[in-house]
N, C-alpha and C positions, 0 to 999 in steps of 0.2 A: 285522237288526238292525232295520227295517224295519217288524216286529211286536212288538218290545219297544215302539216309538216311540207306536203306535194306540195300545198297549193302554195306555200311561200319559195317552193323552186329545190326544195332539199331531195334529192334523187334516194328512193326507199329502196329497201334490203339490199345495199352494191352489195356485188363481191368481197367480200377480204381478200381473198387471191385473184391473180390475174385469171381471166379466161373464166368460161362456166365452171362452176363450182358445186361442195358440197351447199343444201340450201344450210344447215346450218354454220355454215363460215362465210356468214356478212354480220353486215353494220346494219343498224337497223336504218340507219339515213344517212348521207352525205352532201354536203354540200361545201363548196371551196375550203377545201381542203379542212373541211371540221370533219370527224367521224361525232355519232350520235349514236347511242345502246340508251333505250327505253326500259330497264329495269324490276321488274316484279317480282324475280323468283325466289330460287332457293339460297340463302351463302351458300350454296356450295359451286356454284358458279362463276364467282365471282373473280377467279382466276382469268377461266376462261373467257370473258368479257374484255378483263384487259390485258391479255395476250391477243387480243382482236386489236385490240388500240396498238398495243405494238408492232405486229406484224404488220399492219397496215400506210406503218408510219415507215419503214424501214426499209432501208436498200432500196434495190430496183423499185418495187411496190408503190412509193413517197405517195401514196394519199393524201396523207392526213397529216396536218403538223399539231394538233391537239385534238383529244379525246374529249365530250363531255356525257357522261354518267345520270344519265335521270331516272331517280326514284322513290320512295315514298317516304316521309319522317314517322317515327316512333307512334306522332302524337295522329298523326291521318288514319295511320295504321289501326289504333287504338281507336279512336271514331269507325271509324268503320267497321269492327269489329264490335263496337257500341249498338249502334246502327243498324246494320243489315248479316247480321250475326255472321262477319264471313273472319276465319280463317286465316291470322297470317304465320303461326307458328316453324320455327327456321326461315322466314324471308330473309329477304336484304331491308335495306330499309338506309336509310341519311346515313345516319349515326354509326350501324355498320361499315360503311363502305370508308366511309371516312376514316373510323378506327383501323382499315381494314390495310389501305392504298399503301401505307408509309412499310409496311412492312413485304411489299410489291417493287420497294423505285431501285433494288440491288438487275432487275431483271425489265420492269417495266420505265422507258427514259423517254417516254411522247409524256406529256404532261398534259393529265388528265384531272377537269373541271367535275364538279359533285354537286347535280341543284338536288336539293327535298322537297317535293310538292307537299304542302302543306296543310291545313285547313283554315 
């Protein structure tokens, strides 16, 4: 997936903060004020990723005007679990992200578009 985005002109792993920062303080991709995170991690990380979008859009940083969060759907995870014995227990999925996102509306002011990868 990374090679496809880079081939389309997306910046790979841009720092959230200006200058060199922590490797964990990065988005996955950035292009034309759109920040993207592709997330298949544990659900406990969702707030961190939403906050990265907010920090990147706020005040002097002003790197993004919109965030895109890409993850898998429950259906995708179920099919992969069955076919490849992959464990997704506790992982984020499209349905969880859509359910959690409104809970962050007082802290996250940047629009976030959620995409679910399905089979």
